[in-house]
N, C-alpha and C positions, 0 to 999 in steps of 0.2 A: 504493499501501499505504501504512495507515496506520500511523503511529508511536508508540512511547510511550515515555516516560523510563524506565531501567531503574533500579527503586527513587529514592533521594533522590541519584542521580548528574547528570551531563548527558549522558550518552550513550543516543541514541534509536535505539530498535531496532522493529522491524517486529513487530507480533503475532504473527507466525507467522514461526519460525527454523526451520531445518532440522538435526535430530538426526543426528550422522555415526557412529554407534555400527556401523553397518552397512560401514563401511569399513575396518574391523579386517583384512580379510584370513583370517579364518579362523585369525588367531594370538590369544596370551594369554588373562589370564584373564577378560575379558569377551568377546574375539573369538571363541570357539568356536562362539558359537551361530549364525553368520555362513560362508556361503559367498566366497570372495572373489570379488569385482567387477572387471573388466578397467577399467584408468585410465580408456578410453574411458568404461566406463558410469558411470565417478563422475564424470567430464567433466561429460556429458550433465547428469547429475542435479543437479548445482551450478548448470550455464547456466539452465537452465528455473528453478530458484529466483531467482535471480538477475532473471531476464527477468520473470518474476512478481511482484517487489518485495522479495523477501526480501533483508534486509541484515546478518545475522549467522547464524554457524554453532557449532556446540555438540558440541565433542569431549571427548576427556580421555586422560590417560597410560596407562591401564588398556584400552583400546579398541586390541587389537592393539599394546602396548607400545610406541608413539607411530606405529604404522601407517596409524593414522586421522589425527593430526594430520599426516603427511608428504603423504596421498593428498589432504586436505584444501586443502593449500597449494600441491600441485603442481596441482592444478584449475584454483586461483584465480588462478594463477601463469599458467598457458596461455592464461585466459579473457582475460588483459591487465587483469585487477584487482592495484592497486599500494596499498602500507599506508595505510591509513586509508580507501580504498574501500569495506569492510565491517569490520564488527566480527567478532573470534571468541573466542569462551568456550572454555576446556580446564579440566580439574582434576586435582588431586596426589590421589593413590590412596595412603589409611594401609593400605599392605600391614604386614602383623604385624610389630612392635618397631621401625616406622618412629615418630620423634618429630617434633617440630614443625620440629627442625633439617634435616630431609630436605625440608621447604616450599623453604628457602633452597639446599640444596644443589642440588636437582633442576631448579631456574627455568631457568637456561642450557640444558639438555637440552632442556626444550620449548618453550622457545626456538628451538633450532638444529633441533628438527622442524617448528617451523610458519614457518618462515623463509621470505619476510620479513616475515612480517605478525607485529604484536605481539600482547601477551595483552591482549585489553579487559577481559576478564571472566576470574578465574582464582577456581578452586572448589576446597573441602574434598570431595573425593567423597563419604566415607562417616563417619559418627560415632562409628566405632569405634577411632580411633587410640590410640598407645603413650603418650599426654600429654591435657594437660587441654585444653578448649574454648580457657581464654583462652592459652595457650601458642600454639595455631595460629593463632588472631587477630591473635599480637603478629607470628609469624614473616610474615604476610600484610602486616599494616602495613607491617612492615619493606620489603617488595619494592615497595609502593605508594611510600613514600617515596623508594625508591632509583630507581626510574623503570622498575622492570622489569614492573609488571602497570598497569591501569587502576584497576582496581575489582574488589570484594572479593564473592564468594559463598557458600553451602557448599550441600549437596545430602543429602538424606535425615536433615535435622536437625527435631527433637522441637521442640515449642514451648519448652521449659525448653532445650535446647542453642541452640535459635537466637537465643533471647533473652539468653542468656550472650555469645555468638558477638557480639550486637548491643552489648552493653554495654562489652566490651572493645576493641571498633573504636571504639565511640564514644568511650573514654576517650584514644586516639589522636588524635581529630578525623576519623576514616574512616566514613563509613556501611556498614552490612552492605545491601546492595543486590537480592538475591536467594535464594530456598531453593527448588532444584530437587528437586522432588516427583512420585511417581506418582500420576498424577489424572487422572479420566478420568468419565464419566458412571455406568461399573461400578465407580468406585473413590473415593468421594466421602469419605475415611474424613478427609481434613484439614479437612473442615468441622464434623468434629465430635469432634477431639482437640485444639482450639485453635490448630494452626499455622495455618491461615486468617486465621481472628478476628486473631491476633498481627501477622501480615503484614500484615496491611490497616491497624493502629493504628501500626506501626513503619514504613509506608512501604515495607515488601520486596515486591520482585516475586515472585511465585511462576511459576516454568519448569515446566510440567506434563510431565513426560515420560511415555511410552506412552500420550499421549491420546486414542490410537485401543484402547486394551487389546488389543493386540497382533493388531489388524486384527479383532476379534469384532466391534468396533459397525459394520464396514460391512455384516454380515448376510450374508457369503459362505459363514460355515461354519455358521450355521443353513440355509440352503438345500444347502448339501452338507457335512456334517459326516466326509465322508470326506478332504476337505481336510485336515485336523487333523492324519492320521497321517502324509500325505503331505509337510507344512510344516518349515521349518528354524526351528531356534529350540526354547524351553521350552514350547510350547503343549499338547503332549499330555500331558504332567505338572500342568495346572491344572486345576482345580477347575470354573473358569467353561467350560472350553471340552467339559465332560463332559455327557452326556445332560439330566441335573439342572441345569446349571448353562446350556446351552443354551436351556430352558423357561424357566427364571424370566427371563431376558432379552429375549424373544422380543417380549411386549407393548411395551417400549422401542424394540425395533428395527422393529417394525411403523409404530410412530408416527415414528420418524425418517423412514422411507421415507416416509409418506405425506406428510410437512412436507416433504421432498425433492423430492416430485414437485409439490408446487405452486411452489417455487423455480427449479425445472429443472435442480437440482443433486445429488448422492449423500446418502447418508447419513453417510457419512464425514463428510462438508464442514458437515454439520449438525451433528453433534455435535461439531467443533470449533468453528465459529461460537457453538455456547453456550459454551463452555469460556472463549474471548475475551471475551464480551461480559455473561453474566451478571453477574458480580462487577465490572462496572467493567471500569478501568484494571489492576486487580492481578494478572489472568493472564494469560502467553502461552504459546503451545504449542511444541513441537520434535517434531513426528513425523518419523519417518524417511523413506527410500526406497529402494527396490532398483532401478528403473528410472524413466528420464523421465517416465512418464505419471504414477508414485505423486507425483512431484514437482509437474506440473502441477498434479493434483488439489489438493495443500495448499494450492499458492496461491490457487486456485479460491474457496477459505474465504472471502477477502476482498471476494468479488466481490456479497454480498447481506447482509443483514441480518435477522435472524429478529425478528416482531415481539413483543413481550409476554405476548402470550396465546400463542404458541411457545414462548417461553422459560420459561413457567411451566408451560406443557404438561409439559415435557420434564423440567423439574424434578420435578413429581409423580409420575412414572414413573421416574424412576433416584433416588426419595428414600430406596428400600430397600438402596440399596448404600454409604449414609452410613456 
């Protein structure tokens, strides 16, 4: 599995990680989108990811109020992994009226949920905290200097907020290593709103979440739209999953399938492969998985490389989604 530096840190991560939102057990602010997965299934997903070369996992406080963190740590432990064998990323969530002091006050709870694994990347989950970006950055810097966390990232930050966080951390001699953003072939807004360009300029890694656009890039919902109403999560409410949205993305799906057939892979793997290669080393992806076979498909993304002609053709067809 290909390794890349996370931002300007010394941490090396696989270009594909595992997003662990689905380990929320159906609880919490964000976890309610998912049905509870048996611990055996969680372990199978983590095992398949590890066997395929994935070396890092992304979770969050908001994913089931710590349940995702605990499920991930338990699975890694049962699989014989020890601190330092893998990298773990989590996030602090700025619930209403939470200020920068909450970052410091909740870190021991995050560490307890992930025990015995340390926090290699701690991220500010959303940009709407009840405090300034600078105050949050300084709270994170305090945790780095106290040895509580290894690196600092943000999530869903605009170019302006990302630059502010970068500057505040730089004043403390600490790099901002990542910005986790919604990014896929069907949502390329970070290319037109300045986020991607600024990330490249500042040496910040973009961690792409929802890189398969809630599964839309697999093509299965184009083949059978009745699956949308049966699925768990917000799909049935999203314009991209309605008839007009499906028709708009169909030319891209058809091309992904054509390219996939030439490589003996799936359309989803082609979509992920484009993300991790089109912008050099700037973008890594964190697809989720609710079954072992999903995790196996995720890691298969690294088994091939698209040609420049294929990368350009996919770019051309997905430009309307910038």
